[in-house]
C-alpha positions as CSV (number, residue, x, y, z in Angstrom):
1,M,12.9,-47.9,51.1
2,G,13.7,-48.8,54.9
3,A,11.8,-49.6,57.6
4,T,12.2,-46.2,59.3
5,L,11.2,-44.2,56.4
6,D,8.2,-46.5,55.5
7,A,7.0,-46.0,59.1
8,L,7.6,-42.5,59.0
9,H,5.8,-42.4,55.5
10,R,2.8,-44.3,57.3
11,L,2.8,-41.9,60.0
12,Q,2.9,-39.0,57.8
13,E,-0.4,-40.0,55.9
14,V,-2.2,-40.0,59.1
15,E,-0.6,-36.9,60.4
16,I,-1.8,-34.9,57.3
17,Q,-5.4,-36.2,57.8
18,L,-5.1,-35.2,61.5
19,A,-3.8,-31.7,60.5
20,E,-6.4,-31.0,57.9
21,V,-9.2,-31.9,60.3
22,R,-7.8,-29.7,63.2
23,M,-7.3,-26.9,60.7
24,S,-10.8,-27.3,59.6
25,V,-11.9,-27.1,63.2
26,E,-9.4,-24.0,63.6
27,R,-10.5,-22.2,60.8
28,R,-14.0,-21.9,62.4
29,H,-12.7,-20.9,65.7
30,R,-10.7,-18.3,64.1
31,A,-13.6,-16.8,62.5
32,V,-15.3,-16.6,66.0
33,R,-12.1,-15.0,67.3
34,R,-12.1,-12.3,64.5
35,Q,-15.8,-11.5,65.1
36,E,-15.1,-11.1,68.9
37,L,-12.4,-8.5,68.0
38,R,-14.8,-6.6,65.8
39,N,-17.5,-6.7,68.2
40,R,-15.2,-5.3,71.0
41,E,-14.1,-2.8,68.6
42,L,-17.6,-1.4,68.2
43,E,-18.1,-1.7,72.0
44,S,-15.3,0.7,72.3
45,E,-16.6,2.9,69.7
46,I,-19.7,3.0,71.3
47,E,-18.2,4.0,74.7
48,T,-16.1,6.7,73.0
49,K,-19.3,8.3,71.6
50,R,-21.0,7.9,74.6
51,G,-18.3,9.7,76.5
52,A,-18.3,12.5,73.9
53,L,-22.0,13.0,74.1
54,Q,-21.8,12.7,78.0
55,R,-19.5,15.9,77.7
56,D,-21.6,17.7,75.4
57,Q,-24.7,17.3,77.5
58,I,-22.5,18.7,80.5
59,D,-21.6,21.6,78.5
60,A,-25.2,22.4,77.3
61,D,-26.4,22.1,81.0
62,S,-24.0,24.5,82.3
63,L,-24.8,26.8,79.3
64,D,-28.3,26.5,80.3
65,V,-27.7,27.8,83.7
66,D,-25.8,30.6,82.4
67,M,-28.7,31.5,80.2
68,K,-31.1,31.6,83.3
69,A,-28.5,33.6,85.0
70,H,-28.6,36.0,82.1
71,D,-32.5,36.2,81.7
72,A,-32.6,36.9,85.6
73,S,-29.9,39.5,85.3
74,I,-31.9,41.2,81.9
75,A,-35.5,41.2,84.1
76,K,-33.8,43.3,87.0
77,L,-32.2,45.5,84.5
78,R,-35.3,46.1,82.7
79,Q,-37.0,46.9,86.4
80,S,-34.1,49.3,86.8
81,L,-34.7,50.7,83.5
82,N,-37.9,51.4,84.2
83,Q,-37.1,52.8,87.8
84,A,-34.7,55.2,86.2
85,K,-34.9,58.8,87.1
86,T,-32.3,60.5,85.1
87,N,-31.1,60.3,81.4
88,K,-27.6,59.3,82.5
89,E,-29.0,56.8,84.5
90,Y,-31.0,55.3,82.1
91,S,-28.5,55.2,79.6
92,A,-26.1,53.5,81.7
93,V,-28.5,50.7,82.5
94,L,-29.6,50.6,78.8
95,T,-25.9,50.0,77.9
96,Q,-25.6,47.4,80.5
97,L,-29.0,45.7,79.5
98,N,-27.9,45.4,75.6
99,T,-24.5,43.8,76.7
100,E,-26.5,41.5,78.8
101,K,-28.5,40.5,75.9
102,A,-25.8,40.3,73.4
103,D,-24.0,38.0,75.8
104,N,-26.9,35.9,76.5
105,G,-27.7,35.8,72.7
106,K,-24.2,34.2,72.3
107,V,-24.7,31.7,75.1
108,E,-28.0,30.9,73.2
109,E,-26.4,30.3,69.9
110,R,-24.0,28.0,71.7
111,V,-26.7,25.9,73.1
112,M,-28.6,25.4,70.1
113,M,-25.0,24.4,68.3
114,L,-24.6,22.1,71.0
115,L,-28.3,20.4,71.1
116,T,-28.0,19.7,67.2
117,E,-24.3,18.0,67.9
118,I,-26.1,16.3,70.7
119,E,-29.0,15.1,68.6
120,T,-26.4,14.0,65.7
121,K,-24.1,12.1,68.1
122,R,-27.2,10.4,69.7
123,A,-28.4,9.1,65.9
124,D,-24.8,8.0,65.3
125,I,-24.6,5.9,68.4
126,N,-27.8,4.2,67.8
127,E,-26.9,3.7,64.2
128,T,-23.3,1.8,65.9
129,E,-25.4,-0.1,68.4
130,E,-27.5,-1.4,65.7
131,A,-24.4,-2.5,63.9
132,L,-23.4,-4.2,67.1
133,R,-26.4,-6.1,67.4
134,E,-26.1,-7.6,63.8
135,E,-22.5,-8.1,64.5
136,V,-23.5,-9.9,67.9
137,S,-26.1,-12.0,65.7
138,K,-23.0,-13.2,63.4
139,L,-21.0,-14.1,66.6
140,D,-23.5,-16.4,67.4
141,G,-23.6,-17.7,64.0
142,F,-19.8,-18.4,64.3
143,K,-19.8,-19.8,67.5
144,A,-22.8,-22.3,66.6
145,A,-20.7,-23.2,63.3
146,A,-17.6,-23.8,65.5
147,A,-19.4,-26.1,67.7
148,T,-21.1,-28.0,64.9
149,A,-17.4,-28.7,63.3
150,E,-16.4,-29.7,66.4
151,E,-18.7,-32.4,67.1
152,K,-18.5,-33.7,63.5
153,A,-14.6,-33.8,63.5
154,R,-14.6,-35.5,67.1
155,G,-15.3,-39.1,66.0
156,R,-12.9,-39.0,63.2
157,L,-10.3,-37.4,65.4
158,E,-10.5,-40.0,67.5
159,R,-10.2,-42.6,64.9
160,L,-7.2,-40.9,63.3
161,Q,-5.6,-40.5,66.8
162,S,-5.7,-44.3,67.1
163,E,-4.4,-44.9,63.7
164,R,-1.6,-42.1,64.4
165,D,-0.6,-43.9,67.7
166,Q,-0.3,-47.3,66.3
167,A,1.7,-45.8,63.3
168,A,3.9,-44.2,65.8
169,S,4.4,-47.0,67.8
170,I,6.6,-48.7,65.1
171,V,9.0,-45.4,64.5
172,P,12.5,-45.8,66.6
173,A,12.4,-43.2,69.3
174,G,14.8,-40.6,67.6
175,A,13.3,-40.3,64.2
176,L,9.6,-40.0,66.3
177,E,10.9,-37.0,68.3
178,L,12.2,-35.6,64.9
179,F,9.0,-36.1,62.9
180,E,7.0,-34.7,65.8
181,R,9.0,-31.6,66.1
182,V,8.8,-30.9,62.2
183,A,5.2,-32.1,61.9
184,K,4.5,-29.3,64.6
185,K,5.8,-26.5,62.6
186,S,4.7,-27.7,58.9
187,D,1.2,-28.5,59.5
188,G,1.9,-32.2,59.6
189,E,4.0,-32.3,56.6
190,A,7.1,-33.7,58.1
191,L,8.7,-35.4,54.9
192,A,9.6,-33.7,51.9
193,M,10.7,-35.6,48.3
194,V,14.2,-35.2,46.9
195,L,14.0,-34.1,43.4
196,R,16.5,-34.2,40.5
197,T,16.8,-31.1,38.6
198,H,18.8,-32.3,35.9
199,P,18.5,-35.5,34.0
200,K,22.7,-35.6,33.6
201,R,23.9,-34.0,36.7
202,E,23.7,-35.2,40.2
203,E,21.6,-31.9,41.3
204,Y,18.9,-32.3,43.7
205,V,16.6,-30.1,45.7
206,C,14.1,-30.5,48.5
207,D,10.6,-30.3,47.4
208,G,9.4,-28.6,50.5
209,C,11.8,-25.6,50.2
210,N,13.4,-26.0,46.8
211,M,16.8,-25.3,48.1
212,S,19.7,-27.9,47.3
213,I,20.4,-31.2,48.6
214,T,23.9,-32.6,48.9
215,I,24.9,-35.5,47.1
216,E,26.2,-36.7,50.7
217,Q,22.4,-36.2,51.8
218,V,21.3,-38.5,48.5
219,N,23.5,-41.1,49.7
220,A,22.8,-41.4,53.0
221,I,19.3,-41.7,52.1
222,T,19.4,-44.2,49.7
223,S,21.8,-46.2,51.7
224,R,21.1,-46.0,55.4
225,D,17.8,-46.4,57.0
226,E,17.7,-43.3,59.2
227,A,16.0,-39.9,58.8
228,V,18.0,-37.3,56.8
229,I,16.8,-33.9,57.1
230,C,16.9,-31.0,54.7
231,N,19.6,-28.4,56.3
232,I,17.0,-25.3,55.3
233,C,13.4,-26.3,56.2
234,G,14.3,-29.4,58.4
235,R,12.0,-31.8,56.7
236,I,12.7,-35.4,56.6
237,L,13.8,-36.2,53.0
238,Y,13.2,-39.1,50.8
239,M,13.6,-40.1,47.4
240,E,10.9,-40.4,44.6
241,S,11.9,-43.6,43.8
242,Q,11.4,-44.8,47.3
243,A,8.0,-43.3,47.3
244,A,7.2,-45.3,43.9
245,S,8.4,-48.4,45.6
246,R,6.1,-48.3,48.6
247,A,2.9,-47.3,46.5
């Protein structure tokens, strides 16, 4: 193995460890973000339910005003009924009174339905608020776990970063730039082994993406000390024999 690939392998080893530690911490933070989203959804749900409850309460209050108006009208009609002097007048007032009572009965029925709905919605809101309190408690736990993970990882990250800086210092600038670009999108795994797929034929694939590698690429890897990349996944290629010689 040439000096460039050897240096890249050393850098790869440290890069993978760094990526693993960072991903471990990031998983904790993702759990926090998921829980925060869940809590926001519940908060929004509660606000929506409170809005519906408020509208029902306004409707109930308005209908209550209507009932009081009907009650006042009924009281006046009863007084007029008692004061009627003729059968015709009595009959007209009685008809008006019965109509007023019927209308008032409908309003009262609607009010009772609304009050039942209001109580149901209040209970539902209380249940959702309790669920939110439980989720908030979960969020506190996730945040604490993330903070602990960060604290535990800090020392190791600093040590690995120092090792990485040292390993990167001996990699040629062009190869290092390529490595960092590929590692960034591949969770630190910037290198991929070239595998021979048939013992009797010159057929090779990239172990990173399982796509074909040309004979020209294989020759370049074995004959020149430079970074050769897979045309499909972009990883830096090396041969199994090179990995074995390094081990």
